mmCIF file of the N, C-alpha and C atoms, coordinates in Angstrom:
data_MODEL
# 
_entry.id   MODEL 
# 
loop_
_atom_site.group_PDB 
_atom_site.id 
_atom_site.type_symbol 
_atom_site.label_atom_id 
_atom_site.label_alt_id 
_atom_site.label_comp_id 
_atom_site.label_asym_id 
_atom_site.label_entity_id 
_atom_site.label_seq_id 
_atom_site.pdbx_PDB_ins_code 
_atom_site.Cartn_x 
_atom_site.Cartn_y 
_atom_site.Cartn_z 
_atom_site.occupancy 
_atom_site.B_iso_or_equiv 
_atom_site.pdbx_formal_charge 
_atom_site.auth_seq_id 
_atom_site.auth_comp_id 
_atom_site.auth_asym_id 
_atom_site.auth_atom_id 
_atom_site.pdbx_PDB_model_num 
ATOM 1   N N  . MET A 1 1  ? -23.260 -12.570 -12.477 1.00 0.00 ? 1  MET A N  1 
ATOM 2   C CA . MET A 1 1  ? -23.053 -12.172 -11.097 1.00 0.00 ? 1  MET A CA 1 
ATOM 3   C C  . MET A 1 1  ? -22.341 -10.819 -11.095 1.00 0.00 ? 1  MET A C  1 
ATOM 4   N N  . PRO A 1 2  ? -22.801 -9.874  -10.305 1.00 0.00 ? 2  PRO A N  1 
ATOM 5   C CA . PRO A 1 2  ? -22.172 -8.556  -10.288 1.00 0.00 ? 2  PRO A CA 1 
ATOM 6   C C  . PRO A 1 2  ? -20.781 -8.611  -9.677  1.00 0.00 ? 2  PRO A C  1 
ATOM 7   N N  . CYS A 1 3  ? -19.944 -7.700  -10.105 1.00 0.00 ? 3  CYS A N  1 
ATOM 8   C CA . CYS A 1 3  ? -18.574 -7.607  -9.589  1.00 0.00 ? 3  CYS A CA 1 
ATOM 9   C C  . CYS A 1 3  ? -18.616 -7.006  -8.191  1.00 0.00 ? 3  CYS A C  1 
ATOM 10  N N  . ARG A 1 4  ? -17.962 -7.677  -7.262  1.00 0.00 ? 4  ARG A N  1 
ATOM 11  C CA . ARG A 1 4  ? -17.900 -7.153  -5.894  1.00 0.00 ? 4  ARG A CA 1 
ATOM 12  C C  . ARG A 1 4  ? -16.770 -6.146  -5.795  1.00 0.00 ? 4  ARG A C  1 
ATOM 13  N N  . ARG A 1 5  ? -16.999 -5.100  -5.094  1.00 0.00 ? 5  ARG A N  1 
ATOM 14  C CA . ARG A 1 5  ? -15.973 -4.077  -4.906  1.00 0.00 ? 5  ARG A CA 1 
ATOM 15  C C  . ARG A 1 5  ? -15.265 -4.325  -3.584  1.00 0.00 ? 5  ARG A C  1 
ATOM 16  N N  . LEU A 1 6  ? -14.008 -3.993  -3.560  1.00 0.00 ? 6  LEU A N  1 
ATOM 17  C CA . LEU A 1 6  ? -13.252 -4.099  -2.315  1.00 0.00 ? 6  LEU A CA 1 
ATOM 18  C C  . LEU A 1 6  ? -13.713 -3.019  -1.354  1.00 0.00 ? 6  LEU A C  1 
ATOM 19  N N  . PRO A 1 7  ? -13.666 -3.318  -0.072  1.00 0.00 ? 7  PRO A N  1 
ATOM 20  C CA . PRO A 1 7  ? -14.039 -2.286  0.902   1.00 0.00 ? 7  PRO A CA 1 
ATOM 21  C C  . PRO A 1 7  ? -13.121 -1.073  0.773   1.00 0.00 ? 7  PRO A C  1 
ATOM 22  N N  . ALA A 1 8  ? -13.621 0.074   1.122   1.00 0.00 ? 8  ALA A N  1 
ATOM 23  C CA . ALA A 1 8  ? -12.843 1.311   1.027   1.00 0.00 ? 8  ALA A CA 1 
ATOM 24  C C  . ALA A 1 8  ? -11.547 1.224   1.813   1.00 0.00 ? 8  ALA A C  1 
ATOM 25  N N  . ARG A 1 9  ? -11.541 0.480   2.895   1.00 0.00 ? 9  ARG A N  1 
ATOM 26  C CA . ARG A 1 9  ? -10.333 0.404   3.738   1.00 0.00 ? 9  ARG A CA 1 
ATOM 27  C C  . ARG A 1 9  ? -9.183  -0.310  3.049   1.00 0.00 ? 9  ARG A C  1 
ATOM 28  N N  . SER A 1 10 ? -9.460  -1.061  1.960   1.00 0.00 ? 10 SER A N  1 
ATOM 29  C CA . SER A 1 10 ? -8.380  -1.780  1.281   1.00 0.00 ? 10 SER A CA 1 
ATOM 30  C C  . SER A 1 10 ? -7.362  -0.818  0.682   1.00 0.00 ? 10 SER A C  1 
ATOM 31  N N  . GLY A 1 11 ? -7.739  0.426   0.517   1.00 0.00 ? 11 GLY A N  1 
ATOM 32  C CA . GLY A 1 11 ? -6.810  1.416   -0.001  1.00 0.00 ? 11 GLY A CA 1 
ATOM 33  C C  . GLY A 1 11 ? -6.117  2.208   1.089   1.00 0.00 ? 11 GLY A C  1 
ATOM 34  N N  . SER A 1 12 ? -6.366  1.864   2.349   1.00 0.00 ? 12 SER A N  1 
ATOM 35  C CA . SER A 1 12 ? -5.756  2.620   3.434   1.00 0.00 ? 12 SER A CA 1 
ATOM 36  C C  . SER A 1 12 ? -4.251  2.358   3.486   1.00 0.00 ? 12 SER A C  1 
ATOM 37  N N  . VAL A 1 13 ? -3.549  3.306   4.028   1.00 0.00 ? 13 VAL A N  1 
ATOM 38  C CA . VAL A 1 13 ? -2.095  3.199   4.135   1.00 0.00 ? 13 VAL A CA 1 
ATOM 39  C C  . VAL A 1 13 ? -1.702  1.986   4.974   1.00 0.00 ? 13 VAL A C  1 
ATOM 40  N N  . ALA A 1 14 ? -2.398  1.757   6.084   1.00 0.00 ? 14 ALA A N  1 
ATOM 41  C CA . ALA A 1 14 ? -2.052  0.629   6.957   1.00 0.00 ? 14 ALA A CA 1 
ATOM 42  C C  . ALA A 1 14 ? -2.212  -0.701  6.226   1.00 0.00 ? 14 ALA A C  1 
ATOM 43  N N  . ILE A 1 15 ? -3.289  -0.858  5.494   1.00 0.00 ? 15 ILE A N  1 
ATOM 44  C CA . ILE A 1 15 ? -3.514  -2.103  4.743   1.00 0.00 ? 15 ILE A CA 1 
ATOM 45  C C  . ILE A 1 15 ? -2.443  -2.268  3.673   1.00 0.00 ? 15 ILE A C  1 
ATOM 46  N N  . GLN A 1 16 ? -2.126  -1.209  2.977   1.00 0.00 ? 16 GLN A N  1 
ATOM 47  C CA . GLN A 1 16 ? -1.108  -1.281  1.928   1.00 0.00 ? 16 GLN A CA 1 
ATOM 48  C C  . GLN A 1 16 ? 0.260   -1.633  2.503   1.00 0.00 ? 16 GLN A C  1 
ATOM 49  N N  . LEU A 1 17 ? 0.591   -1.112  3.675   1.00 0.00 ? 17 LEU A N  1 
ATOM 50  C CA . LEU A 1 17 ? 1.868   -1.444  4.313   1.00 0.00 ? 17 LEU A CA 1 
ATOM 51  C C  . LEU A 1 17 ? 1.911   -2.910  4.714   1.00 0.00 ? 17 LEU A C  1 
ATOM 52  N N  . ARG A 1 18 ? 0.807   -3.432  5.240   1.00 0.00 ? 18 ARG A N  1 
ATOM 53  C CA . ARG A 1 18 ? 0.767   -4.846  5.610   1.00 0.00 ? 18 ARG A CA 1 
ATOM 54  C C  . ARG A 1 18 ? 0.872   -5.737  4.380   1.00 0.00 ? 18 ARG A C  1 
ATOM 55  N N  . LEU A 1 19 ? 0.227   -5.347  3.289   1.00 0.00 ? 19 LEU A N  1 
ATOM 56  C CA . LEU A 1 19 ? 0.337   -6.124  2.054   1.00 0.00 ? 19 LEU A CA 1 
ATOM 57  C C  . LEU A 1 19 ? 1.777   -6.125  1.538   1.00 0.00 ? 19 LEU A C  1 
ATOM 58  N N  . ARG A 1 20 ? 2.422   -4.964  1.589   1.00 0.00 ? 20 ARG A N  1 
ATOM 59  C CA . ARG A 1 20 ? 3.819   -4.871  1.167   1.00 0.00 ? 20 ARG A CA 1 
ATOM 60  C C  . ARG A 1 20 ? 4.711   -5.768  2.030   1.00 0.00 ? 20 ARG A C  1 
ATOM 61  N N  . ASP A 1 21 ? 4.514   -5.719  3.344   1.00 0.00 ? 21 ASP A N  1 
ATOM 62  C CA . ASP A 1 21 ? 5.284   -6.569  4.252   1.00 0.00 ? 21 ASP A CA 1 
ATOM 63  C C  . ASP A 1 21 ? 5.068   -8.043  3.919   1.00 0.00 ? 21 ASP A C  1 
ATOM 64  N N  . THR A 1 22 ? 3.810   -8.423  3.709   1.00 0.00 ? 22 THR A N  1 
ATOM 65  C CA . THR A 1 22 ? 3.487   -9.815  3.401   1.00 0.00 ? 22 THR A CA 1 
ATOM 66  C C  . THR A 1 22 ? 4.209   -10.286 2.152   1.00 0.00 ? 22 THR A C  1 
ATOM 67  N N  . ILE A 1 23 ? 4.143   -9.505  1.100   1.00 0.00 ? 23 ILE A N  1 
ATOM 68  C CA . ILE A 1 23 ? 4.772   -9.882  -0.167  1.00 0.00 ? 23 ILE A CA 1 
ATOM 69  C C  . ILE A 1 23 ? 6.290   -9.966  -0.019  1.00 0.00 ? 23 ILE A C  1 
ATOM 70  N N  . GLU A 1 24 ? 6.892   -8.969  0.631   1.00 0.00 ? 24 GLU A N  1 
ATOM 71  C CA . GLU A 1 24 ? 8.344   -8.978  0.809   1.00 0.00 ? 24 GLU A CA 1 
ATOM 72  C C  . GLU A 1 24 ? 8.804   -10.179 1.636   1.00 0.00 ? 24 GLU A C  1 
ATOM 73  N N  . ILE A 1 25 ? 8.083   -10.502 2.684   1.00 0.00 ? 25 ILE A N  1 
ATOM 74  C CA . ILE A 1 25 ? 8.472   -11.617 3.550   1.00 0.00 ? 25 ILE A CA 1 
ATOM 75  C C  . ILE A 1 25 ? 8.330   -12.942 2.813   1.00 0.00 ? 25 ILE A C  1 
ATOM 76  N N  . ILE A 1 26 ? 7.225   -13.126 2.126   1.00 0.00 ? 26 ILE A N  1 
ATOM 77  C CA . ILE A 1 26 ? 7.035   -14.371 1.371   1.00 0.00 ? 26 ILE A CA 1 
ATOM 78  C C  . ILE A 1 26 ? 8.091   -14.489 0.274   1.00 0.00 ? 26 ILE A C  1 
ATOM 79  N N  . ASP A 1 27 ? 8.389   -13.398 -0.416  1.00 0.00 ? 27 ASP A N  1 
ATOM 80  C CA . ASP A 1 27 ? 9.434   -13.431 -1.454  1.00 0.00 ? 27 ASP A CA 1 
ATOM 81  C C  . ASP A 1 27 ? 10.788  -13.837 -0.878  1.00 0.00 ? 27 ASP A C  1 
ATOM 82  N N  . ARG A 1 28 ? 11.105  -13.364 0.312   1.00 0.00 ? 28 ARG A N  1 
ATOM 83  C CA . ARG A 1 28 ? 12.378  -13.737 0.952   1.00 0.00 ? 28 ARG A CA 1 
ATOM 84  C C  . ARG A 1 28 ? 12.400  -15.204 1.359   1.00 0.00 ? 28 ARG A C  1 
ATOM 85  N N  . ALA A 1 29 ? 11.242  -15.761 1.676   1.00 0.00 ? 29 ALA A N  1 
ATOM 86  C CA . ALA A 1 29 ? 11.168  -17.152 2.139   1.00 0.00 ? 29 ALA A CA 1 
ATOM 87  C C  . ALA A 1 29 ? 11.153  -18.163 0.996   1.00 0.00 ? 29 ALA A C  1 
ATOM 88  N N  . ILE A 1 30 ? 10.783  -17.767 -0.200  1.00 0.00 ? 30 ILE A N  1 
ATOM 89  C CA . ILE A 1 30 ? 10.653  -18.708 -1.320  1.00 0.00 ? 30 ILE A CA 1 
ATOM 90  C C  . ILE A 1 30 ? 11.927  -19.512 -1.579  1.00 0.00 ? 30 ILE A C  1 
ATOM 91  N N  . PRO A 1 31 ? 13.116  -18.899 -1.625  1.00 0.00 ? 31 PRO A N  1 
ATOM 92  C CA . PRO A 1 31 ? 14.316  -19.690 -1.958  1.00 0.00 ? 31 PRO A CA 1 
ATOM 93  C C  . PRO A 1 31 ? 14.561  -20.870 -1.016  1.00 0.00 ? 31 PRO A C  1 
ATOM 94  N N  . TRP A 1 32 ? 14.355  -20.694 0.278   1.00 0.00 ? 32 TRP A N  1 
ATOM 95  C CA . TRP A 1 32 ? 14.613  -21.809 1.185   1.00 0.00 ? 32 TRP A CA 1 
ATOM 96  C C  . TRP A 1 32 ? 13.368  -22.626 1.491   1.00 0.00 ? 32 TRP A C  1 
ATOM 97  N N  . ALA A 1 33 ? 12.193  -22.081 1.206   1.00 0.00 ? 33 ALA A N  1 
ATOM 98  C CA . ALA A 1 33 ? 10.964  -22.862 1.408   1.00 0.00 ? 33 ALA A CA 1 
ATOM 99  C C  . ALA A 1 33 ? 10.720  -23.801 0.231   1.00 0.00 ? 33 ALA A C  1 
ATOM 100 N N  . GLY A 1 34 ? 11.206  -23.429 -0.949  1.00 0.00 ? 34 GLY A N  1 
ATOM 101 C CA . GLY A 1 34 ? 11.100  -24.298 -2.115  1.00 0.00 ? 34 GLY A CA 1 
ATOM 102 C C  . GLY A 1 34 ? 10.030  -23.919 -3.116  1.00 0.00 ? 34 GLY A C  1 
ATOM 103 N N  . SER A 1 35 ? 9.031   -23.175 -2.691  1.00 0.00 ? 35 SER A N  1 
ATOM 104 C CA . SER A 1 35 ? 7.975   -22.743 -3.609  1.00 0.00 ? 35 SER A CA 1 
ATOM 105 C C  . SER A 1 35 ? 7.190   -21.610 -2.967  1.00 0.00 ? 35 SER A C  1 
ATOM 106 N N  . GLU A 1 36 ? 6.390   -20.929 -3.789  1.00 0.00 ? 36 GLU A N  1 
ATOM 107 C CA . GLU A 1 36 ? 5.543   -19.873 -3.244  1.00 0.00 ? 36 GLU A CA 1 
ATOM 108 C C  . GLU A 1 36 ? 4.541   -20.443 -2.246  1.00 0.00 ? 36 GLU A C  1 
ATOM 109 N N  . LEU A 1 37 ? 3.981   -21.584 -2.578  1.00 0.00 ? 37 LEU A N  1 
ATOM 110 C CA . LEU A 1 37 ? 2.991   -22.198 -1.698  1.00 0.00 ? 37 LEU A CA 1 
ATOM 111 C C  . LEU A 1 37 ? 3.602   -22.581 -0.351  1.00 0.00 ? 37 LEU A C  1 
ATOM 112 N N  . ALA A 1 38 ? 4.799   -23.157 -0.375  1.00 0.00 ? 38 ALA A N  1 
ATOM 113 C CA . ALA A 1 38 ? 5.467   -23.537 0.869   1.00 0.00 ? 38 ALA A CA 1 
ATOM 114 C C  . ALA A 1 38 ? 5.838   -22.289 1.681   1.00 0.00 ? 38 ALA A C  1 
ATOM 115 N N  . ALA A 1 39 ? 6.265   -21.229 1.009   1.00 0.00 ? 39 ALA A N  1 
ATOM 116 C CA . ALA A 1 39 ? 6.609   -19.986 1.701   1.00 0.00 ? 39 ALA A CA 1 
ATOM 117 C C  . ALA A 1 39 ? 5.365   -19.379 2.340   1.00 0.00 ? 39 ALA A C  1 
ATOM 118 N N  . TYR A 1 40 ? 4.239   -19.444 1.645   1.00 0.00 ? 40 TYR A N  1 
ATOM 119 C CA . TYR A 1 40 ? 2.992   -18.923 2.202   1.00 0.00 ? 40 TYR A CA 1 
ATOM 120 C C  . TYR A 1 40 ? 2.548   -19.751 3.413   1.00 0.00 ? 40 TYR A C  1 
ATOM 121 N N  . ALA A 1 41 ? 2.700   -21.060 3.318   1.00 0.00 ? 41 ALA A N  1 
ATOM 122 C CA . ALA A 1 41 ? 2.344   -21.925 4.456   1.00 0.00 ? 41 ALA A CA 1 
ATOM 123 C C  . ALA A 1 41 ? 3.219   -21.594 5.653   1.00 0.00 ? 41 ALA A C  1 
ATOM 124 N N  . TRP A 1 42 ? 4.523   -21.387 5.418   1.00 0.00 ? 42 TRP A N  1 
ATOM 125 C CA . TRP A 1 42 ? 5.435   -20.996 6.495   1.00 0.00 ? 42 TRP A CA 1 
ATOM 126 C C  . TRP A 1 42 ? 4.982   -19.668 7.095   1.00 0.00 ? 42 TRP A C  1 
ATOM 127 N N  . TYR A 1 43 ? 4.691   -18.701 6.255   1.00 0.00 ? 43 TYR A N  1 
ATOM 128 C CA . TYR A 1 43 ? 4.281   -17.362 6.689   1.00 0.00 ? 43 TYR A CA 1 
ATOM 129 C C  . TYR A 1 43 ? 3.061   -17.424 7.608   1.00 0.00 ? 43 TYR A C  1 
ATOM 130 N N  . ARG A 1 44 ? 2.123   -18.295 7.274   1.00 0.00 ? 44 ARG A N  1 
ATOM 131 C CA . ARG A 1 44 ? 0.879   -18.368 8.034   1.00 0.00 ? 44 ARG A CA 1 
ATOM 132 C C  . ARG A 1 44 ? 0.977   -19.200 9.296   1.00 0.00 ? 44 ARG A C  1 
ATOM 133 N N  . SER A 1 45 ? 1.888   -20.196 9.349   1.00 0.00 ? 45 SER A N  1 
ATOM 134 C CA . SER A 1 45 ? 1.783   -21.158 10.443  1.00 0.00 ? 45 SER A CA 1 
ATOM 135 C C  . SER A 1 45 ? 3.029   -21.395 11.286  1.00 0.00 ? 45 SER A C  1 
ATOM 136 N N  . LYS A 1 46 ? 4.195   -21.101 10.801  1.00 0.00 ? 46 LYS A N  1 
ATOM 137 C CA . LYS A 1 46 ? 5.415   -21.425 11.544  1.00 0.00 ? 46 LYS A CA 1 
ATOM 138 C C  . LYS A 1 46 ? 5.660   -20.413 12.662  1.00 0.00 ? 46 LYS A C  1 
ATOM 139 N N  . SER A 1 47 ? 5.738   -20.910 13.872  1.00 0.00 ? 47 SER A N  1 
ATOM 140 C CA . SER A 1 47 ? 6.041   -20.047 15.019  1.00 0.00 ? 47 SER A CA 1 
ATOM 141 C C  . SER A 1 47 ? 7.506   -19.638 14.973  1.00 0.00 ? 47 SER A C  1 
ATOM 142 N N  . LEU A 1 48 ? 7.751   -18.378 15.164  1.00 0.00 ? 48 LEU A N  1 
ATOM 143 C CA . LEU A 1 48 ? 9.114   -17.846 15.163  1.00 0.00 ? 48 LEU A CA 1 
ATOM 144 C C  . LEU A 1 48 ? 9.552   -17.668 16.613  1.00 0.00 ? 48 LEU A C  1 
ATOM 145 N N  . ARG A 1 49 ? 10.366  -18.588 17.075  1.00 0.00 ? 49 ARG A N  1 
ATOM 146 C CA . ARG A 1 49 ? 10.771  -18.624 18.483  1.00 0.00 ? 49 ARG A CA 1 
ATOM 147 C C  . ARG A 1 49 ? 11.403  -17.303 18.924  1.00 0.00 ? 49 ARG A C  1 
ATOM 148 N N  . SER A 1 50 ? 12.274  -16.749 18.082  1.00 0.00 ? 50 SER A N  1 
ATOM 149 C CA . SER A 1 50 ? 12.979  -15.526 18.476  1.00 0.00 ? 50 SER A CA 1 
ATOM 150 C C  . SER A 1 50 ? 12.076  -14.293 18.490  1.00 0.00 ? 50 SER A C  1 
ATOM 151 N N  . LEU A 1 51 ? 10.858  -14.446 17.973  1.00 0.00 ? 51 LEU A N  1 
ATOM 152 C CA . LEU A 1 51 ? 9.915   -13.333 17.970  1.00 0.00 ? 51 LEU A CA 1 
ATOM 153 C C  . LEU A 1 51 ? 8.667   -13.661 18.790  1.00 0.00 ? 51 LEU A C  1 
ATOM 154 N N  . GLY A 1 52 ? 8.859   -14.362 19.884  1.00 0.00 ? 52 GLY A N  1 
ATOM 155 C CA . GLY A 1 52 ? 7.774   -14.643 20.808  1.00 0.00 ? 52 GLY A CA 1 
ATOM 156 C C  . GLY A 1 52 ? 6.843   -15.762 20.390  1.00 0.00 ? 52 GLY A C  1 
ATOM 157 N N  . ASP A 1 53 ? 7.330   -16.669 19.557  1.00 0.00 ? 53 ASP A N  1 
ATOM 158 C CA . ASP A 1 53 ? 6.547   -17.821 19.096  1.00 0.00 ? 53 ASP A CA 1 
ATOM 159 C C  . ASP A 1 53 ? 5.315   -17.451 18.287  1.00 0.00 ? 53 ASP A C  1 
ATOM 160 N N  . ALA A 1 54 ? 5.286   -16.273 17.715  1.00 0.00 ? 54 ALA A N  1 
ATOM 161 C CA . ALA A 1 54 ? 4.183   -15.872 16.841  1.00 0.00 ? 54 ALA A CA 1 
ATOM 162 C C  . ALA A 1 54 ? 4.565   -16.192 15.399  1.00 0.00 ? 54 ALA A C  1 
ATOM 163 N N  . ALA A 1 55 ? 3.579   -16.446 14.574  1.00 0.00 ? 55 ALA A N  1 
ATOM 164 C CA . ALA A 1 55 ? 3.816   -16.660 13.150  1.00 0.00 ? 55 ALA A CA 1 
ATOM 165 C C  . ALA A 1 55 ? 4.043   -15.300 12.481  1.00 0.00 ? 55 ALA A C  1 
ATOM 166 N N  . ALA A 1 56 ? 4.731   -15.315 11.340  1.00 0.00 ? 56 ALA A N  1 
ATOM 167 C CA . ALA A 1 56 ? 5.001   -14.076 10.612  1.00 0.00 ? 56 ALA A CA 1 
ATOM 168 C C  . ALA A 1 56 ? 3.704   -13.340 10.292  1.00 0.00 ? 56 ALA A C  1 
ATOM 169 N N  . GLU A 1 57 ? 2.674   -14.072 9.906   1.00 0.00 ? 57 GLU A N  1 
ATOM 170 C CA . GLU A 1 57 ? 1.393   -13.454 9.569   1.00 0.00 ? 57 GLU A CA 1 
ATOM 171 C C  . GLU A 1 57 ? 0.851   -12.639 10.745  1.00 0.00 ? 57 GLU A C  1 
ATOM 172 N N  . GLU A 1 58 ? 0.904   -13.212 11.929  1.00 0.00 ? 58 GLU A N  1 
ATOM 173 C CA . GLU A 1 58 ? 0.394   -12.513 13.115  1.00 0.00 ? 58 GLU A CA 1 
ATOM 174 C C  . GLU A 1 58 ? 1.222   -11.258 13.400  1.00 0.00 ? 58 GLU A C  1 
ATOM 175 N N  . LEU A 1 59 ? 2.542   -11.386 13.276  1.00 0.00 ? 59 LEU A N  1 
ATOM 176 C CA . LEU A 1 59 ? 3.412   -10.239 13.531  1.00 0.00 ? 59 LEU A CA 1 
ATOM 177 C C  . LEU A 1 59 ? 3.143   -9.113  12.547  1.00 0.00 ? 59 LEU A C  1 
ATOM 178 N N  . VAL A 1 60 ? 2.949   -9.451  11.273  1.00 0.00 ? 60 VAL A N  1 
ATOM 179 C CA . VAL A 1 60 ? 2.639   -8.426  10.273  1.00 0.00 ? 60 VAL A CA 1 
ATOM 180 C C  . VAL A 1 60 ? 1.300   -7.770  10.606  1.00 0.00 ? 60 VAL A C  1 
ATOM 181 N N  . ARG A 1 61 ? 0.316   -8.565  10.971  1.00 0.00 ? 61 ARG A N  1 
ATOM 182 C CA . ARG A 1 61 ? -1.003  -8.029  11.310  1.00 0.00 ? 61 ARG A CA 1 
ATOM 183 C C  . ARG A 1 61 ? -0.909  -7.040  12.472  1.00 0.00 ? 61 ARG A C  1 
ATOM 184 N N  . LEU A 1 62 ? 0.029   -7.293  13.392  1.00 0.00 ? 62 LEU A N  1 
ATOM 185 C CA . LEU A 1 62 ? 0.215   -6.418  14.551  1.00 0.00 ? 62 LEU A CA 1 
ATOM 186 C C  . LEU A 1 62 ? 1.140   -5.235  14.258  1.00 0.00 ? 62 LEU A C  1 
ATOM 187 N N  . GLY A 1 63 ? 1.614   -5.146  13.010  1.00 0.00 ? 63 GLY A N  1 
ATOM 188 C CA . GLY A 1 63 ? 2.470   -4.027  12.626  1.00 0.00 ? 63 GLY A CA 1 
ATOM 189 C C  . GLY A 1 63 ? 3.948   -4.256  12.854  1.00 0.00 ? 63 GLY A C  1 
ATOM 190 N N  . HIS A 1 64 ? 4.379   -5.520  12.974  1.00 0.00 ? 64 HIS A N  1 
ATOM 191 C CA . HIS A 1 64 ? 5.785   -5.836  13.242  1.00 0.00 ? 64 HIS A CA 1 
ATOM 192 C C  . HIS A 1 64 ? 6.466   -6.513  12.059  1.00 0.00 ? 64 HIS A C  1 
ATOM 193 N N  . GLY A 1 65 ? 6.080   -6.148  10.863  1.00 0.00 ? 65 GLY A N  1 
ATOM 194 C CA . GLY A 1 65 ? 6.684   -6.739  9.668   1.00 0.00 ? 65 GLY A CA 1 
ATOM 195 C C  . GLY A 1 65 ? 8.179   -6.501  9.593   1.00 0.00 ? 65 GLY A C  1 
ATOM 196 N N  . GLU A 1 66 ? 8.632   -5.349  10.053  1.00 0.00 ? 66 GLU A N  1 
ATOM 197 C CA . GLU A 1 66 ? 10.062  -5.034  10.021  1.00 0.00 ? 66 GLU A CA 1 
ATOM 198 C C  . GLU A 1 66 ? 10.857  -6.018  10.876  1.00 0.00 ? 66 GLU A C  1 
ATOM 199 N N  . LYS A 1 67 ? 10.298  -6.441  11.997  1.00 0.00 ? 67 LYS A N  1 
ATOM 200 C CA . LYS A 1 67 ? 10.979  -7.426  12.853  1.00 0.00 ? 67 LYS A CA 1 
ATOM 201 C C  . LYS A 1 67 ? 11.131  -8.758  12.127  1.00 0.00 ? 67 LYS A C  1 
ATOM 202 N N  . VAL A 1 68 ? 10.110  -9.150  11.388  1.00 0.00 ? 68 VAL A N  1 
ATOM 203 C CA . VAL A 1 68 ? 10.184  -10.410 10.635  1.00 0.00 ? 68 VAL A CA 1 
ATOM 204 C C  . VAL A 1 68 ? 11.230  -10.289 9.530   1.00 0.00 ? 68 VAL A C  1 
ATOM 205 N N  . ARG A 1 69 ? 11.229  -9.168  8.816   1.00 0.00 ? 69 ARG A N  1 
ATOM 206 C CA . ARG A 1 69 ? 12.224  -8.971  7.747   1.00 0.00 ? 69 ARG A CA 1 
ATOM 207 C C  . ARG A 1 69 ? 13.644  -8.952  8.322   1.00 0.00 ? 69 ARG A C  1 
ATOM 208 N N  . ALA A 1 70 ? 13.824  -8.326  9.469   1.00 0.00 ? 70 ALA A N  1 
ATOM 209 C CA . ALA A 1 70 ? 15.149  -8.292  10.109  1.00 0.00 ? 70 ALA A CA 1 
ATOM 210 C C  . ALA A 1 70 ? 15.575  -9.699  10.513  1.00 0.00 ? 70 ALA A C  1 
ATOM 211 N N  . ASN A 1 71 ? 14.638  -10.469 11.028  1.00 0.00 ? 71 ASN A N  1 
ATOM 212 C CA . ASN A 1 71 ? 14.925  -11.859 11.421  1.00 0.00 ? 71 ASN A CA 1 
ATOM 213 C C  . ASN A 1 71 ? 15.365  -12.654 10.201  1.00 0.00 ? 71 ASN A C  1 
ATOM 214 N N  . LEU A 1 72 ? 14.644  -12.527 9.092   1.00 0.00 ? 72 LEU A N  1 
ATOM 215 C CA . LEU A 1 72 ? 15.004  -13.237 7.873   1.00 0.00 ? 72 LEU A CA 1 
ATOM 216 C C  . LEU A 1 72 ? 16.359  -12.760 7.333   1.00 0.00 ? 72 LEU A C  1 
ATOM 217 N N  . GLY A 1 73 ? 16.653  -11.490 7.515   1.00 0.00 ? 73 GLY A N  1 
ATOM 218 C CA . GLY A 1 73 ? 17.950  -10.962 7.106   1.00 0.00 ? 73 GLY A CA 1 
ATOM 219 C C  . GLY A 1 73 ? 19.095  -11.578 7.875   1.00 0.00 ? 73 GLY A C  1 
ATOM 220 N N  . ARG A 1 74 ? 18.902  -11.768 9.184   1.00 0.00 ? 74 ARG A N  1 
ATOM 221 C CA . ARG A 1 74 ? 19.939  -12.424 9.997   1.00 0.00 ? 74 ARG A CA 1 
ATOM 222 C C  . ARG A 1 74 ? 20.147  -13.868 9.549   1.00 0.00 ? 74 ARG A C  1 
ATOM 223 N N  . ILE A 1 75 ? 19.066  -14.552 9.257   1.00 0.00 ? 75 ILE A N  1 
ATOM 224 C CA . ILE A 1 75 ? 19.162  -15.940 8.796   1.00 0.00 ? 75 ILE A CA 1 
ATOM 225 C C  . ILE A 1 75 ? 19.892  -16.014 7.450   1.00 0.00 ? 75 ILE A C  1 
ATOM 226 N N  . ALA A 1 76 ? 19.601  -15.060 6.565   1.00 0.00 ? 76 ALA A N  1 
ATOM 227 C CA . ALA A 1 76 ? 20.191  -15.060 5.222   1.00 0.00 ? 76 ALA A CA 1 
ATOM 228 C C  . ALA A 1 76 ? 21.716  -14.924 5.258   1.00 0.00 ? 76 ALA A C  1 
ATOM 229 N N  . VAL A 1 77 ? 22.247  -14.249 6.265   1.00 0.00 ? 77 VAL A N  1 
ATOM 230 C CA . VAL A 1 77 ? 23.695  -14.082 6.348   1.00 0.00 ? 77 VAL A CA 1 
ATOM 231 C C  . VAL A 1 77 ? 24.352  -15.118 7.265   1.00 0.00 ? 77 VAL A C  1 
ATOM 232 N N  . GLY A 1 78 ? 23.574  -16.151 7.617   1.00 0.00 ? 78 GLY A N  1 
ATOM 233 C CA . GLY A 1 78 ? 24.125  -17.247 8.391   1.00 0.00 ? 78 GLY A CA 1 
ATOM 234 C C  . GLY A 1 78 ? 23.936  -17.156 9.884   1.00 0.00 ? 78 GLY A C  1 
ATOM 235 N N  . GLY A 1 79 ? 23.162  -16.199 10.339  1.00 0.00 ? 79 GLY A N  1 
ATOM 236 C CA . GLY A 1 79 ? 22.919  -16.053 11.769  1.00 0.00 ? 79 GLY A CA 1 
ATOM 237 C C  . GLY A 1 79 ? 21.818  -16.983 12.239  1.00 0.00 ? 79 GLY A C  1 
ATOM 238 N N  . PHE A 1 80 ? 21.580  -16.951 13.501  1.00 0.00 ? 80 PHE A N  1 
ATOM 239 C CA . PHE A 1 80 ? 20.521  -17.754 14.089  1.00 0.00 ? 80 PHE A CA 1 
ATOM 240 C C  . PHE A 1 80 ? 19.302  -16.881 14.321  1.00 0.00 ? 80 PHE A C  1 
ATOM 241 N N  . ALA A 1 81 ? 18.139  -17.483 14.197  1.00 0.00 ? 81 ALA A N  1 
ATOM 242 C CA . ALA A 1 81 ? 16.903  -16.719 14.379  1.00 0.00 ? 81 ALA A CA 1 
ATOM 243 C C  . ALA A 1 81 ? 16.438  -16.805 15.807  1.00 0.00 ? 81 ALA A C  1 
# 
């Protein structure tokens, strides 16, 4: 089977920024989620009340990864989300 190539847009700056946000957010969630898989499930499905009930994945897709990281930062220091 021939090797499939990624679309040209996968190298775009916007895509790379979203990938970076995704990885950073999941990495921050692993310690309290318990595993990479659990952190990924949280990232994709858990509604974040303080961020308009959207999941982290949706917020990153809309370009709001920094808001999710800031929210996780507040939680990490004992604040409320």
